[in-house]
Structures are given as structure tokens and as C-alpha cells.
C-alpha positions as CSV (number, residue, x, y, z in Angstrom):
1,X,0.0,0.1,0.0
2,X,1.3,3.5,-0.9
3,X,2.1,5.9,2.1
4,X,0.1,9.0,2.9
5,X,1.6,12.0,1.1
6,X,4.4,13.6,3.5
7,X,3.9,10.8,6.2
8,X,6.6,8.1,6.8
9,X,5.9,4.5,8.1
10,X,3.1,3.4,10.2
11,X,1.5,1.1,7.4
12,X,-0.5,-0.9,10.0
13,X,-2.4,2.1,10.8
14,X,-2.8,3.2,7.2
15,X,-4.1,-0.4,6.2
16,X,-6.5,-0.4,9.1
17,X,-8.0,3.0,8.4
18,X,-8.4,2.2,4.6
19,X,-10.1,-0.9,5.3
20,X,-12.3,0.7,7.8
21,X,-13.1,3.4,5.0
22,X,-14.0,0.7,2.5
23,X,-16.3,-1.0,4.9
24,X,-18.1,2.3,6.0
25,X,-16.7,1.7,9.5
26,X,-14.9,5.1,10.3
27,X,-15.1,5.7,14.1
28,X,-16.1,9.2,15.7
29,X,-13.2,9.0,18.0
30,X,-9.5,7.9,17.7
31,X,-6.6,8.1,20.2
32,X,-3.5,8.5,18.1
33,X,-0.5,7.7,20.5
34,X,3.1,7.8,19.8
35,X,6.3,9.5,20.9
36,X,7.2,13.1,19.9
37,X,9.1,11.9,16.7
38,X,6.4,9.9,15.4
39,X,4.9,12.5,13.3
40,X,1.3,12.2,14.9
41,X,0.0,15.5,14.0
42,X,1.0,15.3,10.4
43,X,-0.7,11.9,10.2
44,X,-3.8,13.2,11.7
45,X,-3.8,16.2,9.2
46,X,-3.4,13.7,6.3
47,X,-6.1,11.7,7.6
48,X,-8.5,14.6,8.0
49,X,-7.6,16.0,4.5
50,X,-8.4,12.4,3.1
51,X,-11.8,12.0,4.8
52,X,-12.8,15.6,3.3
53,X,-11.1,15.1,-0.1
54,X,-13.8,15.5,-2.9
55,X,-11.9,12.8,-4.8
56,X,-12.1,10.1,-2.1
57,X,-15.0,7.9,-2.9
58,X,-16.7,5.1,-0.8
59,X,-15.1,1.9,-1.4
60,X,-11.7,3.3,-2.6
61,X,-8.4,3.4,-0.5
62,X,-8.6,6.4,2.0
63,X,-4.8,6.9,2.4
64,X,-2.8,6.4,-0.8
65,X,-0.9,8.3,-3.3
66,X,-4.3,9.6,-4.5
67,X,-5.9,10.1,-1.5
68,X,-5.8,12.9,-0.3
69,X,-5.5,14.3,-3.9
70,X,-3.8,17.5,-2.9
71,X,-5.6,19.3,-5.8
72,X,-9.3,19.6,-5.0
73,X,-10.7,22.6,-3.2
74,X,-11.0,20.9,-0.1
75,X,-7.4,19.7,-0.1
76,X,-6.2,23.1,-1.0
77,X,-8.1,24.6,2.1
78,X,-6.6,21.8,4.2
79,X,-3.0,22.4,3.1
80,X,-3.4,26.0,3.7
81,X,-4.6,25.4,7.4
82,X,-7.9,27.2,6.4
83,X,-10.4,24.2,6.1
84,X,-13.4,25.2,8.3
85,X,-14.2,21.6,9.0
86,X,-10.8,20.8,10.4
87,X,-10.4,22.3,13.8
88,X,-7.1,22.3,15.6
89,X,-7.9,22.5,19.4
90,X,-5.6,25.2,21.0
91,X,-4.8,25.7,24.6
92,X,-3.6,29.0,26.4
93,X,-1.2,27.2,28.7
94,X,1.4,24.7,27.5
95,X,0.9,22.5,30.7
96,X,-3.0,22.1,30.6
97,X,-6.0,21.8,28.3
98,X,-8.8,23.3,30.2
99,X,-12.4,22.2,30.7
100,X,-13.3,25.8,29.2
101,X,-11.2,25.1,26.0
102,X,-12.8,21.7,25.6
103,X,-16.3,23.0,25.8
104,X,-15.8,26.0,23.6
105,X,-13.7,24.5,20.9
106,X,-15.3,21.1,20.7
107,X,-18.5,20.5,22.7
108,X,-20.3,23.7,21.7
109,X,-18.7,23.8,18.2
110,X,-19.8,20.4,17.1
111,X,-23.3,21.5,17.4
112,X,-22.7,23.5,14.2
113,X,-23.0,21.6,10.9
114,X,-19.9,21.3,8.7
115,X,-19.6,24.3,6.5
116,X,-17.9,22.5,3.5
117,X,-17.6,18.8,3.7
118,X,-19.4,15.6,5.1
119,X,-17.3,15.6,8.4
120,X,-16.2,18.1,11.1
121,X,-12.9,16.9,12.5
122,X,-11.4,18.0,15.7
123,X,-7.5,17.4,16.1
124,X,-6.6,17.7,19.9
125,X,-2.7,17.9,20.2
126,X,-1.2,17.0,23.6
127,X,-4.6,15.6,24.5
128,X,-3.1,14.1,27.7
129,X,-3.0,17.6,29.1
130,X,-6.8,17.6,29.5
131,X,-7.7,17.6,33.2
132,X,-10.4,15.2,34.6
133,X,-13.1,17.9,34.2
134,X,-12.1,18.4,30.5
135,X,-12.1,14.6,29.9
136,X,-15.6,14.4,31.4
137,X,-16.8,17.4,29.2
138,X,-15.7,15.6,26.2
139,X,-17.0,12.2,27.2
140,X,-20.5,13.0,26.5
141,X,-19.6,14.1,23.1
142,X,-17.6,11.0,22.2
143,X,-20.5,8.9,23.6
144,X,-23.2,10.6,21.6
145,X,-21.4,12.4,18.7
146,X,-23.0,14.2,15.8
147,X,-23.3,12.1,12.8
148,X,-20.5,14.3,11.2
149,X,-18.2,14.6,14.1
150,X,-14.8,13.0,14.2
151,X,-12.3,13.5,17.1
152,X,-8.6,12.7,17.0
153,X,-6.8,12.7,20.3
154,X,-2.9,13.0,19.9
155,X,-1.0,11.9,22.7
156,X,2.4,10.7,23.8
157,X,0.8,8.8,26.7
158,X,-2.8,7.4,26.6
159,X,-2.5,6.2,30.2
160,X,-3.5,9.6,31.4
161,X,-7.0,9.4,29.8
162,X,-9.9,8.2,31.9
163,X,-10.9,4.6,31.4
164,X,-14.1,5.7,29.9
165,X,-12.3,7.7,27.3
166,X,-10.0,4.9,26.4
167,X,-12.9,2.5,26.0
168,X,-14.9,4.5,23.5
169,X,-11.9,5.3,21.3
170,X,-10.2,3.4,18.5
171,X,-6.4,3.4,19.7
172,X,-3.8,3.8,17.0
173,X,-0.2,3.3,18.1
174,X,2.3,5.4,16.0
175,X,5.8,4.2,15.4
176,X,8.7,6.8,15.8
177,X,10.3,7.9,12.5
178,X,13.4,5.8,11.6
179,X,16.7,7.2,13.4
180,X,18.2,8.0,10.1
181,X,15.3,9.9,8.7
182,X,15.0,11.9,12.0
183,X,18.8,12.7,11.8
184,X,18.4,13.9,8.2
185,X,15.4,15.9,9.1
186,X,17.4,17.7,11.9
187,X,20.7,18.2,10.0
188,X,19.6,19.4,6.7
189,X,20.2,23.0,5.6
190,X,17.0,24.4,6.8
191,X,17.6,22.5,10.2
192,X,21.0,23.9,10.6
193,X,19.8,27.4,9.9
194,X,17.0,27.2,12.6
195,X,19.4,25.8,15.2
196,X,21.8,28.5,14.5
197,X,19.3,31.2,14.9
198,X,18.0,29.7,18.2
199,X,21.4,29.5,19.4
200,X,22.0,33.2,18.9
201,X,18.6,34.8,19.2
202,X,18.9,36.1,22.8
203,X,22.0,38.1,21.6
204,X,20.4,39.7,18.6
205,X,19.5,43.2,18.1
206,X,16.3,44.2,16.2
207,X,17.9,44.5,13.0
208,X,19.4,40.8,13.2
209,X,16.1,39.5,14.4
210,X,14.4,41.1,11.4
211,X,17.0,39.5,9.1
212,X,16.6,36.2,10.7
213,X,12.8,36.3,10.2
214,X,13.3,37.0,6.5
215,X,15.7,34.1,6.4
216,X,13.4,31.6,8.1
217,X,10.6,32.8,5.6
218,X,12.5,30.9,2.8
219,X,12.0,27.5,4.4
220,X,9.0,25.2,4.8
221,X,7.0,26.6,7.8
222,X,5.9,23.3,9.1
223,X,9.6,22.1,9.3
224,X,10.8,25.3,10.8
225,X,8.0,25.3,13.5
226,X,8.6,21.5,14.3
227,X,12.2,21.9,14.8
228,X,11.7,24.8,17.1
229,X,9.3,22.7,19.1
230,X,11.9,19.9,19.4
231,X,14.5,22.3,20.4
232,X,12.4,23.8,23.3
233,X,11.0,20.4,24.2
234,X,14.8,19.2,24.6
235,X,15.4,22.3,26.6
236,X,12.4,21.1,29.0
237,X,13.7,17.6,29.2
238,X,17.2,18.6,30.0
239,X,16.2,21.2,32.4
240,X,14.1,18.5,34.3
241,X,16.4,15.4,34.0
242,X,20.0,16.6,33.0
243,X,19.8,13.6,30.7
244,X,21.5,14.6,27.4
245,X,20.7,10.8,26.1
246,X,17.0,11.7,25.8
247,X,17.7,14.8,23.5
248,X,17.2,15.2,19.7
249,X,20.2,17.6,20.1
250,X,22.2,15.9,22.5
251,X,25.6,17.5,21.4
252,X,24.6,21.0,21.4
253,X,26.2,22.8,24.5
254,X,24.3,26.1,23.8
255,X,21.0,24.2,24.2
256,X,22.1,23.0,27.5
257,X,23.4,26.1,28.9
258,X,20.1,27.9,27.9
259,X,18.2,25.1,29.7
260,X,20.2,26.0,32.8
261,X,19.6,29.8,32.6
262,X,15.9,30.1,31.3
263,X,13.1,29.7,34.0
264,X,10.4,27.0,33.3
265,X,7.9,29.7,33.1
266,X,9.6,31.4,30.4
267,X,10.0,28.3,28.4
268,X,6.3,28.0,28.6
269,X,5.8,31.3,27.3
270,X,7.8,30.3,24.3
271,X,5.9,27.2,23.8
272,X,2.6,29.3,23.9
273,X,4.2,31.5,21.4
274,X,5.1,28.7,18.9
275,X,1.5,27.6,19.0
276,X,0.2,31.4,18.4
277,X,2.8,31.6,15.5
278,X,1.3,28.4,13.9
279,X,-2.2,29.9,14.3
280,X,-1.3,33.3,12.7
281,X,0.4,31.5,9.7
282,X,-2.7,29.4,9.4
283,X,-4.8,32.8,9.2
284,X,-2.4,33.8,6.3
285,X,-0.3,36.5,8.4
286,X,2.8,36.9,6.4
287,X,5.4,34.4,7.6
288,X,8.3,37.0,8.1
289,X,6.1,39.1,10.4
290,X,4.9,36.0,12.3
291,X,8.7,34.9,12.9
292,X,9.7,38.4,13.8
293,X,7.1,38.4,16.6
294,X,8.1,34.8,17.7
295,X,11.7,35.7,17.7
296,X,11.2,38.8,19.7
297,X,9.1,36.7,22.2
298,X,12.0,34.0,22.4
299,X,14.5,36.6,23.0
300,X,12.4,38.4,25.8
301,X,11.9,35.0,27.6
302,X,15.6,33.9,27.0
303,X,17.2,36.2,29.7
304,X,20.0,34.8,31.9
305,X,19.2,34.3,35.4
């Protein structure tokens, strides 16, 4: 079976979902579980695009070289991040997904019928951050979903979900990307440029930040933001454990030094800013302006203590 466009490996999940689509047995709720380097979010995005692709017909393979087609109006909207029926649930704090956010962005929103396609799809990244109240708020929607509603719960640890949530979702375990592919992803020209900017940003003046933002605009935005998330994820891990073996950038002394010097609350602000940058770009804010705002936020929160 062919791979989903832009997603590596995980053929068992691709096969399972394609067969479910052919039988008309797509579920209303999935837990997509895997480590940080398993590309869960891109997998969910590709699956959402395939479900809404106007060229994907009942009985055909759901995930293949031709589904999603990447060319129909629905696929174009999905690729731009502006499909009204694909909702990425966001949270204000990097450490918790509140009951208010679940009620507003999922429970209440699902009562509104799809604007464009046959489904309305909710992608909840870091879903393990839902507290018990948030999970209970979501539970009734999972138990009695609208016919068109589909929820993807993305997590690196499904053990944090209530048993009632786990029992009502189809669980898909994602494999990590091959080590060689992860290394290539981090060490290509774009990766080296992003890392160099992150190493130097707190010593940059406004002119250098503006130039760095313009340089970043020349790279694929998904890769840039993913690398930045890995960088600050490493910083959080090292600050907590001092274990360089668990890092994607284990040999970078600048990262370890910054981890020692930047407070946890400032790292949290940076992670929130990364999510906000993704939202701005999905709303068609010019990439250079979005990157400049992000880099200024990183510099402000990277002060030495």
C-alpha cells in the first residue's frame, strides 16, 4: 500500500483505516498515540484531508498516493490550514488543556454542522493535558457524537486518559520515525539554519532579528516550527532530567546552557508563542512578520538568571 503523502511508515495504521473506510466503519473518536518523533500531527492532518477530499469515494483506499489528492478545493483549504471543517484545538497554557477550552472549541462547536464537507474533524494535540473535568466534558460528545463529528486525540501517553475515554476510542499506536530519517530532518540546511538562529537569538538586536525572520521565511514553515518545538522540548527535558541521552540535540552545548539559565515559566511562554505563530500563519499572516514576533518573544523570555 502506498504511503500517505508526506507521512512516513505506520503502514499498519494506514491499512487499518483504509479498510475501515472501505467498509464504511470510520469511528467518531481515535486516540493517536506515539512518541514526539512519530509525526502524529502530520498523520492526523493527512487523515483529515483524506476524509474531506472530494476525490475520495466510498470503497476506494482512504490513504494512498491519490487520497488525499492534494488538488481539489477541499485539499487546498486543508493544506493552507484554512479548512473550516478541520479544527485544531488550542490551549492557552502549555501544561494544561482546560475544561473551558474543550467546551468552547469541541463540545459547543460540534453542534454547528460542517461548513464545507461531510465531516467536521477535531484534532486535539497534547490531549493528555486535559484534566479530569475536561475529559468528562468531552466524554458525552464521544458517547453521543453528531453523525458528522470525528475527534482525534493526539498523545504521547494514553495512560493519562480516563478509562471511559479509552474504552470509547479506537487506539492507533504510532511508530517513531526511523533514526536515520530523524537525523536527516534535523541536519539538513533548513535544520542547521533554524538551530543557529535559536542559539544566537537572545543576543540579537532588532535588525538581526528582522534578518533572521526573513531567512526563516525561505524554508518550509511546518519544518521550521517542528524543529523549534523539538529544540524547546529538549530544553524542558534537559532542565528536568539533565539527561542528554533523551535529547534530539544531545551534542549542542548552547541548548544545555540555555536550559540551565531560562526559567520554566519562560520556556512555557515560548511554547505558547510557537502555537500562536502556527495559528497566525494558518490565518495567512505573512510568515516573516509572524517569525519576527516569535523571535522577539523568544529573546524576551531567554534572559539569563
